[in-house]
C-alpha positions as a printed NumPy array, in Angstrom:
array([[196.249,  13.449,  82.912],
       [194.067,  10.329,  82.58 ],
       [192.345,   8.403,  85.465],
       [193.684,   5.049,  86.557],
       [190.817,   2.6  ,  86.268],
       [192.771,  -0.446,  87.338],
       [191.292,  -1.959,  90.52 ],
       [188.094,   0.163,  90.505],
       [184.976,  -1.626,  91.726],
       [183.256,  -3.241,  88.797],
       [179.728,  -2.072,  89.709],
       [181.039,   1.556,  90.003],
       [182.559,   1.342,  86.53 ],
       [179.458,  -0.165,  84.99 ],
       [177.267,   2.58 ,  86.463],
       [179.588,   5.251,  85.182],
       [179.76 ,   3.751,  81.637],
       [175.941,   3.548,  81.573],
       [175.664,   7.096,  82.76 ],
       [177.97 ,   8.309,  79.955],
       [176.087,   6.237,  77.3  ],
       [172.73 ,   7.65 ,  78.421],
       [174.088,  11.224,  78.685],
       [173.509,  11.363,  82.477],
       [177.238,  12.323,  82.727],
       [178.633,  14.607,  80.178],
       [182.016,  14.347,  78.596],
       [182.418,  14.357,  74.854],
       [185.218,  11.866,  74.735],
       [183.576,   9.325,  77.058],
       [180.214,   9.759,  75.325],
       [181.82 ,   8.907,  71.987],
       [183.508,   5.842,  73.684],
       [180.504,   4.605,  75.523],
       [177.767,   5.138,  72.932],
       [178.604,   2.084,  70.868],
       [179.03 ,  -0.322,  73.774],
       [176.459,  -3.066,  74.447],
       [175.41 ,  -3.97 ,  77.981],
       [177.744,  -6.94 ,  77.724],
       [180.628,  -4.781,  76.495],
       [180.25 ,  -2.535,  79.595],
       [180.021,  -5.475,  81.957],
       [183.18 ,  -6.957,  80.377],
       [185.112,  -3.702,  80.611],
       [184.058,  -3.185,  84.198],
       [185.118,  -6.776,  85.08 ],
       [188.411,  -6.383,  83.255],
       [189.428,  -3.148,  85.026],
       [188.204,  -4.512,  88.368],
       [190.599,  -7.473,  87.965],
       [193.641,  -5.279,  87.541],
       [195.879,  -4.105,  90.434]])
């Protein structure tokens, strides 16, 4: 039901988070999650999920 983000490439995740935040990708749930994230928050999340198996 939910995507598995573990092991995804960090740059890909960062790009997608930015796209949701700037409404370049539309999804009400992700928009509400991404809108309050700083650039550093998004980098940290992308790095975290990239580090998981």
